[in-house]
C-alpha positions in Angstrom: 51.4 87.4 87.5 54.2 89.5 86.0 56.4 88.8 83.1 60.0 87.8 83.8 62.8 89.9 82.5 64.7 88.7 79.5 68.4 88.0 80.2 69.5 89.3 76.9 71.4 92.7 77.0 69.7 95.5 75.2 71.1 96.8 72.0 72.4 100.4 71.7 69.6 102.8 71.1 67.0 100.2 72.0 64.3 101.8 74.2 61.6 99.2 73.5 62.1 97.8 77.0 60.3 101.0 78.3 57.1 99.7 76.8 57.2 96.8 79.3 58.1 98.9 82.4 55.8 98.9 85.4 56.1 102.7 85.7 54.7 103.3 82.2 51.3 104.9 82.3 48.5 103.4 80.3 44.8 104.3 80.1 44.1 101.5 82.7 47.2 102.0 84.9 48.1 105.7 85.6 51.5 106.3 87.1 52.6 109.7 88.3 56.2 110.2 86.9 57.0 112.6 89.8 56.8 109.5 92.1 60.2 108.6 90.9 61.8 111.9 91.7 61.2 112.2 95.5 63.1 114.4 97.8 65.6 112.5 100.1 63.3 112.8 103.1 60.1 111.6 101.3 60.4 108.1 102.6 56.8 107.1 101.8 57.2 108.1 98.1 60.6 106.4 97.9 59.0 103.2 99.3 56.1 103.4 96.9 58.3 103.9 93.9 60.6 101.0 94.9 57.5 98.8 95.4 56.5 99.5 91.8 60.0 98.8 90.6 60.1 95.5 92.5 57.4 94.1 90.3 58.8 95.5 87.1 59.8 92.9 84.4 62.6 95.2 83.1 64.1 96.5 86.3 67.6 95.3 85.5 67.5 96.8 82.0 66.3 100.1 83.5 69.2 100.0 86.0 71.7 99.2 83.2 70.3 102.0 81.1 70.5 104.5 83.9 74.1 103.5 84.6 75.2 103.4 81.0 73.6 106.8 80.3 74.9 108.4 83.4 71.4 109.1 84.8 72.0 110.1 88.4 68.6 111.7 89.2 65.5 109.9 90.5 64.7 106.3 91.2 65.8 104.0 88.4 65.9 100.2 88.4 64.6 100.2 91.9 67.5 102.2 93.4 67.7 105.8 94.6 70.4 108.2 93.4 72.5 107.5 96.5 72.2 103.7 96.1 73.3 103.9 92.4 76.2 106.2 93.0 78.7 103.5 93.9 77.6 101.5 90.8 78.2 104.6 88.6 81.7 104.8 89.9 82.4 101.1 89.3 80.7 100.9 85.9 83.8 101.0 83.8 85.1 97.9 85.6 82.0 95.8 85.1 82.9 92.7 83.1 79.8 90.7 82.0 81.0 88.0 79.6 77.4 87.6 78.4 77.6 91.1 77.0 81.1 90.4 75.5 79.7 87.3 73.8 76.7 89.2 72.4 79.1 91.7 70.8 81.3 89.0 69.4 78.1 87.5 67.8 77.5 90.8 66.1 74.9 92.5 68.5 75.2 96.2 69.1 75.6 96.3 72.9 76.8 99.2 75.2 80.1 98.0 76.6 82.1 99.2 79.6 85.9 99.8 79.3 86.6 96.3 80.8 84.1 94.6 78.4 85.6 96.4 75.4 89.1 95.1 76.4 87.6 91.6 76.7 86.1 91.8 73.2 89.5 92.9 71.8 91.3 90.1 73.5 88.7 87.4 72.5 88.7 88.7 68.9 92.5 88.6 68.8 92.7 85.1 70.2 90.0 84.0 67.7 92.2 85.6 65.0 89.4 87.7 63.7 90.6 90.3 61.2 91.0 93.9 62.3 88.2 94.8 59.9 85.8 92.6 61.8 86.9 94.1 65.2 86.5 97.5 63.7 82.9 96.7 62.7 82.1 95.1 66.1 83.3 98.1 68.1 82.4 100.8 65.5 85.9 102.1 65.3 88.3 102.5 62.4 90.3 99.6 61.1 93.5 101.5 62.0 92.3 101.8 65.6 91.4 98.1 65.6 95.0 97.3 64.4 96.4 99.4 67.3 94.2 97.6 69.8 95.4 94.3 68.4 99.1 95.4 68.7 98.5 96.5 72.3 96.8 93.2 73.1 99.7 91.3 71.5 102.1 93.3 73.7 100.1 92.6 76.9 99.9 88.9 76.2 103.7 88.8 75.5 104.5 90.8 78.6 102.3 88.6 80.8 104.1 85.5 79.4 107.5 87.1 80.1 106.5 88.0 83.7 105.1 84.5 84.3 108.4 83.0 83.0 110.4 85.2 85.3 108.3 84.2 88.3 108.7 80.5 87.4 112.5 80.9 87.1 112.7 83.0 90.3 110.6 80.6 92.5 113.2 77.8 92.7 115.9 80.5 93.5 113.7 82.0 96.3 113.1 78.5 97.7 116.8 77.7 97.7 117.6 81.1 99.2 115.1 80.5 101.9 116.7 77.2 102.9 120.2 78.8 103.1 118.9 81.6 105.3 117.1 79.2 107.5 120.3 77.0 108.0 122.7 79.9 108.5 120.4 81.9 110.9 119.0 79.6 113.6 115.7 80.8 115.1 116.0 83.1 118.1 114.0 82.2 121.2 112.4 85.2 122.7 109.8 83.6 125.0 112.4 82.5 127.7 110.2 79.5 128.3 111.5 76.2 129.7 112.0 73.2 127.6 110.0 70.1 128.6 
């Protein structure tokens, strides 16, 4: 029976998860670290490494750490370099609200660009002072103020755009009716009427 992985995101600089990794060598369980650095054509070694990863209680944390640290070499989190590559490219767009909430609660979590924006927006909407946002994101209070101003502009601009769309919709519907009445449909099929 193996331990289940905790769903809590790891804190910045936290490497204690490695102590629970299935790939960690112990006196009773020796693991060759080279197993996780196979050549692309070493299918058996890849399969063996992935089998070990499949039973690992911290596989997701390992994958997150590899992505967050830009580790592009070897098998990490049960995935080869090639399998992780698309995830590396999409990492800045990852938006995990669990991670956002952990930061808002004061935990020190590695955030993607999208998650940082979500923290700023949530802090702004909760009317947290800029000093608290600065502390949460480990930035200056001046920078936090700039992020709040940008967020305020984004919210205002979105509201203006939604208002314009709401005002334009009835005009578009009315215009569509006028066009429909003034331009009767053209019959191209030359079929016969029943």
